N, C-alpha and C positions, 0 to 999 in steps of 0.2 A: 827580686833583687833586694828588697828591703824586707829582711826577716831575720829571725834569731836573735842574738845578744849583741845589741848595738850600744856602745858605751856613749854616755854624756860626758865628754872629755872636761876634766878641770883644765883651767889655764894656769900653769906655773909660773909663779914670779920670782925674781931674784933682784935685789936692790931696787925694788919698786918698778922694774921693767919686766916685760915678758921674757921668760927663760926659754928661748927657742931651742937650745940644745936639749933641755930636758923635755921639752914638747915632743921632740923628734924621738927621744928614747921611749916616751911613753906610747908613741904610736907603733913602735917595734914591740914592746911589751904586749900590746893588745894582739897584734897580728900573730905573735908566737903563742898566745894563750887562747886561741879560738874565738876571739871577738869577731862578729860578722859585719860590723860597719862602726864609722866614727862620726860623732856629732861635735864638731868645734863651735865654740861661741853660742852655747845654749846658756841656760840659767846656771847649770852646774859650772860652766866656763866664765861666769862672772861677766857676761857680755854687757850688762847694764853699766859697768864701770870701765869698759874699754873704749878708748877713743876710736874714732872711725878708722884711722890708720892702723892701730893695733888690731882692731877686729879684722880688717882685711888681711893683715900680715899673718895672723894667727891661722885664718883659713887657708892662706897660701902655703904656709909652713907644713900643715897637717897633709894637704893635698900632695905636695912634693914628696913628703916622707912615706906616704902611703903607696905612692907609685903604682895605683890602680890595683894593687892587691886585694883590697876590700873598699867598699863604697865609702865616700865622704858625704855626709849630709850636712851642709852648712847651716848653721843658725844664722837666720837673716832677719828676724823679727824686729818690729819697731812700733811704737804707738803713732808714728807718722808714716802714712802710706808711701809718700814720696822717698823717704829715707829707706824703707823697707825694699822699694824697687831698686834704688841704687845698690843697696847691699847685696840684693840677689842677683843683680846684673853683674856685679863684680865677682861674686862666687861662681857663676856660670862661665865667666871669662877665665877665671882661675882654673877652671876644670873640674869643679865639684859635680857630684853625680845627681845631686838633689838639693833642695833647700827645705830647711824646717823653719816654720814661721809661727812663733808665738802671737796670739791675737793682740790687737792693740790694747795697751793696758792704760788705765787711768781715764781714757776717754769715754769709757762705757758706750761703745757704739750699739745701736739697734741690730737685730738680726739682718736687716737689709744692708746696714752700714758694713757689717761683717762680710757679707756676700760680696759687696762692691769692692771691699778692700782685697779679699783674697783673689777675686777676679782680676783686679787691676795689677796685681803682682804677677799672677799666672800668665797674663796676656803679654807682660814685658819680656818674658824669657821663654825658652823652650825646654829647659830642665823640669823634672818633676818637683811638684810642690806638695809639702806635707803640713797642713795646718797643725798647730799645737794647742790642745784644749785644756786649759787649767784656770778654772774661775777662781780659785784661791789666790792667784798671782794677778789676774787680770779684771777681776769684778764681774766679767759677763761670760755666761755659757754659750757655747755654740751649740744650738739645738739639733737633734737629728734630722728634722726637716731641711734645716739649712744645709746640713752635709748632703742631703739628698739633691738639693739644687747645685751645690758645688761639683758633684760627680759629673755633671754635664759639661764641666770644663775639662778638657782633654788631659792636661798635665796636672791636674789636682788628683793626686793618686791615693791618698791615704790620710791617716790621722794619728798623731801621738795623743792618746787619750789618758787625762789626768783627773777625770771628774770624780773618780772613786765610785761611780754609780754603774753597776753592773747591768742594771736594766736599761740605761741609756745606751750603754755600749752595744747591747743586744739589739736595740732599736736601730742603731746606726747600721749594724750588719744587716739587719732585715730590710731596711730601706735602701742600702747602698749596694747590696749584693757582695758575693764572695771575692770579687776582683778588686774591691776597695780595700786597701790594706789598713788593718787596725794594729797599732803597736802600743803596748802598755807604756804608760808614763809613771807607773807606781810599782816598784819592785816588789811590794807585798801582795800585789794582786796579778802579777804576772801569769802565774799558773791558771787562776780561774778566767782570765781574759783569753789565754790559749785555748781554754776548754769550750768558750763560746765563738771561737772563730779567729782569735788574734793570731798575728803572724810572728810576734816576737816582743821584744821590749827595748826601749831606750833607757838605759839602766845607770843609776848613780853607783850602786854597790859593786858594779863590775869594774869600776875603777881600781879596786882592791882586790876582788876575787873574780876576775874575768872568766877563768876556767869553769868554776862552779856554776855561774849564770849561764854560760854557753852550754854546759852539759845539762842543766834542767831544761832548757828549751829542746835541745836535740832529743833528749830522753822522751819528752812528750810526743814530739813530732814522730818518732819512731814507735810509738805506742807502748812504750815502757812506763806506764803511768806510776808504777810503784817507785821507781827510781827518780822520777820527777817530783813526786811527793816527798820523798826522803830528802832531795836537795832543797825542796821549798822550805820545809821545816828546819833544816840545817841553817838556811841563810836568813830565816825570820828574824832572830834575836839581832843579828849583825844589820839587817835592814833597819829595824827599829832604832839602833843606835846612830844610823846615819842621818835621823831625823830628830835627835835629841835637841838640836837648834836649828836655825834656818839653813837649808841647803845653800851653798856647798860647805859651810862651816865644819861640820863633822867629817865629812869625807876628806876634806883637805888636811884636817887635824890627824886622821887616821893615817894618811900618806905621809905626813911629817913624821908620826910615830914610827912608821914602817921604814923610814930613810929613803922615801920615793921622791920627795920634793922638799923645797925650802918652806919654812913655816910662815908664808905670807898670804894675807888676804888684803883686799882693798876695802877701805871704809865706804860706805857705812857698816860693812861686815866686819866683825871683830873676833879676837880669840875667844874660845869657849871659856865657860865658868869653870872653877876648880870642881865643882860637884858633878857637872856633866863630862868634864875630861876624864874624871875617876870612872864613870860609868862606862864611858867610851873605851878607855883602855882595858876595862874588865871584859867588855864584849869581844875586843879583839884577841884577848888572852885566851878566853874560853873558846873562841873559834880555832885558835892555834895559830894565829898570825903574830 
């Protein structure tokens, strides 16, 4: 169920509020362009600055708009286990197909604490749970041995891996087996991760070029390695431009330049520097956008 090009959706704002109409339009845009799944309220969706009410509403809107045509994997992570349980229960009630949970940030839990956190959330719902491993955001890496323990919990079904460490990802695959879904959390490493057993990607760059990301994953899965490589190298300069500044600043700026959304971010995220804006605009132009 969870494979292919899954987009880490931005949250569009207008006048300081969530732009629900635009959010629905983005869902349609992705379904028409081959996206395999939707992740609302992740890092790219600025979940850290959404109120609980906004967070829950964004997930509801995306589920309603998707109409079960493609899976919705709701972002429900928090550095509070109790809050993560509440958000995940809401997502399940709203009809989400799964939940993606960022590891608790700032707290710096031990590996035992991480296991207990994910177990508590998984035990509170019936929908599949996908931990999100990104030490650069959370300060703590989920070790492969911890994932091996987590696989014993029936509804913990995979991982979004953003460690950037292919050896670690290989060890997760070796310890957890082929039924444990590994999704790339790094657009630049999607193709290498597919090569070591990954099922797909939760993508930032798919917000603006969903068809190309979907086609790259599909080509690889069909054994057309040459085409997959061509798309990988075509995408690479654009992927790099998406991280000129903290995500989601560049991707939302790109979407603004392309006329897709209003130019709104929430503090402490702010508009790009003029120097990086020029680099981003150049990357978009060279890509043909």
